[in-house]
PAMARBA-71786 format. One record per residue: z, x, y of N, C-alpha, C in turn. Coordinates in pm, whole numbers, padded with zeros to 5 digits, always signed. Example, Ala and Ser with C-alpha at 12.3 -4.5 7.8 and 13.67 -1.06 7.14 Angstrom:
2
+00780+01319-00569+00780+01230-00450+00780+01320-00330+00708+01285-00225+00714+01367-00106+00787+01290+00003
! end
This chain:
212
+17424+12117+10786+17295+12178+10797+17204+12054+10829+17125+12071+10937+17059+11953+10989+16925+11933+10916+16869+11824+10900+16751+11792+10812+16655+11806+10908+16533+11869+10863+16416+11874+10962+16357+11741+10990+16327+11716+11098+16259+11597+11145+16104+11601+11104+16075+11502+11041+15918+11490+10986+15840+11454+11121+15742+11527+11151+15648+11490+11266+15548+11390+11217+15534+11275+11281+15449+11179+11223+15314+11191+11301+15213+11162+11220+15083+11175+11289+15059+11070+11390+14992+11105+11500+14964+11019+11601+14888+10892+11564+14936+10786+11604+14862+10654+11564+14732+10642+11626+14634+10588+11568+14510+10568+11613+14462+10430+11607+14370+10386+11699+14327+10251+11688+14220+10237+11580+14197+10116+11538+14093+10125+11431+13961+10162+11463+13924+10160+11597+13794+10215+11636+13804+10377+11613+13909+10434+11648+13920+10581+11651+13928+10631+11513+14002+10552+11435+14005+10582+11284+13856+10580+11209+13795+10474+11248+13675+10462+11196+13573+10573+11242+13594+10623+11353+13508+10723+11423+13544+10847+11342+13677+10869+11327+13715+10998+11236+13644+10989+11092+13651+10870+11040+13590+10880+10908+13434+10898+10902+13378+10837+11011+13224+10852+11013+13188+11000+11040+13274+11068+11131+13247+11210+11157+13265+11288+11044+13376+11274+10965+13399+11350+10841+13286+11340+10747+13226+11214+10732+13124+11201+10651+12991+11261+10703+12970+11249+10821+12864+11330+10891+12862+11492+10856+12977+11553+10892+12997+11683+10874+12987+11739+10717+13037+11649+10628+13024+11677+10484+12867+11670+10449+12797+11579+10514+12659+11572+10464+12577+11697+10519+12596+11743+10645+12543+11853+10711+12562+11983+10633+12696+11991+10581+12726+12118+10522+12699+12123+10389+12713+11999+10305+12704+12014+10152+12585+11914+10104+12540+11812+10189+12461+11716+10158+12503+11586+10128+12427+11481+10121+12481+11346+10100+12554+11331+09973+12508+11405+09867+12595+11385+09733+12737+11430+09738+12772+11509+09855+12916+11545+09847+12997+11435+09911+12946+11328+09958+13018+11222+10013+13076+11130+09902+13202+11140+09891+13281+11061+09787+13390+10999+09879+13462+10900+09810+13585+10860+09876+13688+10963+09901+13699+11040+09798+13814+11131+09820+13777+11245+09911+13655+11300+09905+13614+11410+09994+13603+11368+10134+13568+11246+10159+13578+11199+10303+13725+11182+10352+13799+11129+10263+13947+11113+10291+14002+11244+10326+13979+11352+10252+14042+11474+10265+13978+11541+10409+13865+11526+10426+13803+11587+10551+13859+11514+10663+13896+11379+10665+13940+11300+10781+14087+11314+10782+14152+11373+10689+14296+11379+10683+14370+11242+10660+14311+11154+10574+14373+11039+10553+14373+11001+10408+14434+10886+10357+14439+10856+10225+14320+10798+10202+14253+10807+10056+14136+10737+10008+14133+10594+10031+14255+10537+10021+14264+10391+10028+14233+10345+10184+14269+10433+10269+14233+10410+10412+14092+10417+10440+14025+10508+10376+13872+10516+10378+13807+10389+10329+13856+10346+10230+13797+10242+10148+13833+10109+10243+13944+10105+10318+13975+09983+10414+13867+09978+10515+13824+10097+10568+13731+10099+10686+13593+10098+10649+13546+10123+10522+13406+10137+10481+13383+10006+10381+13287+09929+10405+13250+09813+10319+13219+09875+10173+13141+09973+10164+13106+10038+10031+13063+10187+10066+13064+10260+09957+13014+10398+09962+12865+10400+09990+12790+10305+09933+12657+10279+09958+12636+10265+10121+12712+10183+10179+12697+10156+10322+12728+10284+10390+12831+10365+10352+12876+10484+10423+12756+10586+10410+12693+10607+10296+12592+10684+10271+12462+10662+10371+12448+10531+10382+12329+10478+10473+12363+10520+10603+12492+10486+10656+12523+10501+10785+12535+10659+10825+12572+10726+10730+12572+10880+10755+12430+10929+10776+12357+10889+10676+12208+10932+10689+12154+10890+10827+12168+10786+10862+12113+10737+11001+12162+10806+11121+12298+10841+11107+12368+10930+11213+12294+11049+11231+12263+11113+11113+12220+11254+11102+12085+11263+11166+11999+11168+11100+11862+11171+11147+11836+11118+11289+11908+11018+11329+11888+10970+11456+11931+11076+11559+12022+11158+11536+12043+11281+11616+11939+11363+11640+11869+11406+11519+11754+11478+11534+11639+11414+11611+11608+11291+11592+11512+11230+11653+11536+11221+11812+11657+11207+11831+11692+11207+11992+11673+11358+12036+11706+11451+11965+11662+11582+12016+11517+11613+12037+11436+11563+11940+11287+11576+11956+11227+11495+12069+11288+11383+12098+11245+11297+12207+11278+11361+12340+11395+11428+12346+11425+11492+12466+11341+11610+12482+11309+11683+12371+11204+11797+12387+11088+11740+12448+11022+11646+12396+10900+11584+12443+10894+11537+12582+11012+11499+12637+11019+11464+12774+11008+11581+12875+11014+11707+12817+11016+11828+12904+10881+11881+12910+10792+11826+12819+10658+11895+12796+10560+11809+12844+10450+11852+12914+10347+11795+12961+10215+11804+12883+10143+11697+12844+10014+11703+12773+10038+11691+12624+09964+11600+12566+09975+11578+12427+09954+11699+12337+09858+11793+12359+09833+11891+12272+09974+11985+12279+10021+12014+12396+10151+12087+12407+10260+12024+12337+10257+11903+12352+10383+11817+12277+10368+11819+12148+10242+11793+12082+10240+11799+11930+10266+11930+11870+10202+12045+11932+10239+12178+11896+10381+12201+11898+10452+12157+11991+10591+12197+12009+10682+12119+11901+10647+11992+11865+10717+11922+11763+10710+11979+11630+10573+12021+11607+10566+12085+11462+10629+12204+11465+10615+12302+11563+10686+12428+11548+10847+12402+11554+10894+12300+11622+11047+12271+11620+11085+12232+11472+11025+12136+11430+11084+12096+11284+11039+12181+11169+10949+12281+11193+10919+12369+11082+10968+12518+11114+11073+12527+11198+11103+12663+11242+11215+12705+11151+11266+12635+11055+11367+12673+10960+11513+12667+10997+11539+12603+11115+11670+12592+11166+11729+12462+11133+11654+12367+11056+11705+12238+11041+11710+12211+10885+11748+12333+10806+11762+12300+10671+11869+12196+10622+11981+12185+10702+12091+12112+10675+12037+11958+10682+11950+11937+10773+11899+11798+10791+11806+11771+10683+11712+11875+10648+11618+11860+10533+11696+11815+10408+11806+11880+10377+11876+11852+10254+11927+11711+10258+11965+11664+10368+12016+11519+10388+11887+11432+10362+11776+11462+10411+11643+11381+10389+11618+11381+10233+11613+11502+10178+11578+11509+10041+11661+11424+09946+11804+11441+09979+11892+11373+09869+11885+11219+09912+11846+11185+10046+11840+11048+10066+11711+10977+09991+11600+11047+09986+11502+11005+09906+11529+10978+09764+11608+11079+09699+11657+11061+09579+11739+10938+09550+11858+10957+09618+11958+10863+09604+11927+10713+09635+11817+10701+09727+11767+10581+09774+11702+10485+09669+11663+10558+09544+11602+10504+09449+11697+10384+09395+11829+10416+09389+11928+10314+09322+12021+10266+09431+12007+10292+09557+12085+10255+09651+11992+10191+09764+11975+10062+09749+11880+09994+09834+11923+10002+09985+12059+10002+10011+12092+10007+10156+12059+10125+10218+12067+10241+10128+12016+10371+10192+11876+10370+10199+11810+10323+10099+11663+10305+10111+11612+10240+10225+11673+10139+10273+11641+10079+10395+11658+10150+10525+11773+10234+10520+11789+10312+10633+11675+10423+10629+11639+10492+10515+11537+10594+10520+11397+10538+10575+11374+10419+10522+11249+10373+10576+11240+10340+10727+11346+10296+10765+11363+10279+10923+11343+10418+10985+11421+10512+10938+11418+10656+11019+11266+10698+10994+11200+10699+10883+11066+10738+10866+10962+10670+10968+10998+10533+10987+10925+10458+11075+10935+10499+11217+11071+10538+11249+11093+10594+11384+11017+10742+11405+11011+10817+11311+10949+10961+11318+10797+10929+11331+10734+10834+11241+10605+10803+11251+10564+10762+11396+10643+10676+11443+10623+10604+11568+10603+10721+11682+10698+10823+11671+10695+10925+11779+10571+10997+11763+10548+11054+11654+10404+11114+11632+10293+11040+11661+10287+10918+11623+10168+10826+11667+10154+10809+11809+10258+10803+11881+10257+10787+12035+10184+10910+12093+10236+11031+12040+10178+11145+12106+10023+11146+12061+09994+11123+11946+09838+11119+11903+09762+11020+11993+09816+10895+12000+09755+10800+12090+09741+10842+12234+09844+10905+12281+09821+10960+12420+09714+11068+12427+09698+11148+12312+09596+11242+12316+09445+11180+12311+09450+11075+12236+09315+10987+12219+09279+10942+12361+09383+10884+12429+09347+10833+12565+09308+10947+12670+09365+11057+12643+09339+11165+12744+09197+11246+12711+09151+11210+12580+09044+11299+12538+09073+11418+12467+09200+11442+12443+09230+11567+12387+09216+11549+12229+09243+11424+12172+09230+11415+12028+09124+11326+11987+09048+11337+11865+08954+11244+11824+08997+11183+11703+09022+11054+11692+09063+10995+11576+09058+10844+11598+09037+10760+11506+09029+10623+11504+09141+10558+11441+09235+10653+11384+09353+10603+11313+09468+10699+11338+09530+10673+11459+09642+10749+11514+09762+10729+11411+09782+10604+11358+09900+10572+11265+09865+10663+11130+09764+10661+11093+09721+10740+10978+09744+10889+10992+09700+10955+11111+09724+11085+11140+09870+11114+11148+09940+11030+11208+10088+11044+11206+10161+11057+11071+10101+10958+10999+10179+10946+10861+10129+11071+10769+10011+11127+10793+09966+11235+10715+10059+11363+10762+10073+11382+10902+10148+11486+10953+10305+11478+10903+10358+11350+10916+10495+11344+10856+10507+11387+10713+10412+11357+10651+10412+11393+10485+10407+11546+10470+10328+11616+10552+10306+11753+10541+10437+11815+10590+10491+11776+10701+10619+11845+10745+10734+11815+10634+10750+11697+10592+10856+11667+10491+10830+11746+10363+10713+11773+10323+10672+11848+10198+10710+11985+10218+10666+12036+10318+10686+12207+10350+10831+12223+10386+10901+12130+10443+11048+12165+10455+11117+12150+10327+11078+12063+10234+11147+12040+10113+11114+12169+10024+10989+12228+10030+10970+12343+09954+11038+12455+09999+11059+12462+10139+11135+12582+10198+11276+12584+10146+11330+12488+10104+11464+12481+10043+11490+12571+09932+11376+12594+09860+11386+12685+09736+11297+12811+09772+11266+12815+09893+11219+12938+09941+11065+12960+09855+10997+12861+09849+10867+12862+09787+10748+12892+09878+10673+12983+09871+10570+13013+09955+10595+13088+10084+10522+13102+10172+10553+13176+10302+10612+13083+10402+10736+13075+10404+10802+12973+10483+10767+13005+10635+10759+13136+10661+10729+13161+10809+10601+13114+10857+10509+13084+10767+10368+13039+10807+10366+12885+10807+10461+12811+10790+10445+12666+10771+10389+12609+10880+10458+12646+11020+10408+12576+11130+10254+12596+11154+10220+12737+11133+10072+12753+11182+09988+12687+11081+10025+12685+10963+09915+12625+10858+09918+12480+10883+10027+12412+10920+10024+12265+10946+09949+12239+11071+09957+12331+11172+09895+12301+11299+09747+12304+11282+09706+12399+11208+09557+12407+11165+09491+12290+11102+09581+12245+11011+09546+12125+10945+09526+11998+11033+09628+11977+11126+09618+11877+11222+09508+11899+11325+09476+12024+11352+09353+12052+11440+09242+11995+11379+09229+12001+11245+09113+11956+11167+09108+11814+11176+09216+11723+11165+09234+11592+11159+09207+11527+11293+09234+11586+11411+09216+11546+11532+09090+11596+11598+09003+11656+11529+08884+11703+11598+08901+11820+11693+08994+11904+11691+09021+12018+11769+08962+12148+11709+08942+12247+11789+08894+12374+11752+09025+12448+11699+08995+12556+11617+09099+12636+11552+09179+12698+11654+09304+12689+11651+09396+12757+11756+09412+12679+11885+09385+12537+11882+09373+12472+12014+09540+12431+12019+09610+12425+11908+09748+12391+11913+09846+12498+11906+09789+12629+11921+09875+12738+11919+09971+12741+12045+10084+12807+12029+10168+12823+12144+10109+12894+12253+10131+12845+12386+10069+12938+12491+10157+13057+12506+10099+13154+12565+10162+13281+12586+10272+13258+12687+10384+13331+12680+10499+13320+12764+10467+13349+12898+10504+13276+13007+10492+13287+13137+10547+13439+13179+10475+13512+13273+10530+13622+13315+10621+13609+13422
! end
């Protein structure tokens, strides 16, 4: 009786193996949150031994920070791509707010919320969180500044307006995770608050009617 031949897993380069581990951590974060990322869970998701994960990752703190940055930078890239397709700061600002508050990004919101909590005791993660928050504020500030130059917005503190808007978005998205309040009204309420901040009449940031 012949002995079955064991099929050996394909050999991978260090770069490929590192990518597998990073992808497994990202998928775990999006499905279960940052708190689900452990040495064993990442190893299982990547189909490797925990010791191999430890070999490729300097520390779990670093892996959490890198995973957070990967998830959030992808979201930022999507928003930047969206902005590139829209003309005019009013339309751009309205589109961004509606996009990030439309309820389709709860997986990313969970990553943000857990990162704020875990970052209290993980300075590597905290640094990554601050960097991504700076990036988000920069995007919003650039739209506001463009609106000031065009005469669409009135403010002497574009950075402050962007900071306040970011705080509103973060808070409302976090509240929506536990289904508190009218989650469907988040975008409209936020846009009305922004209109007040930027000297706009009520409804100025409402979505335009669809083209016929």
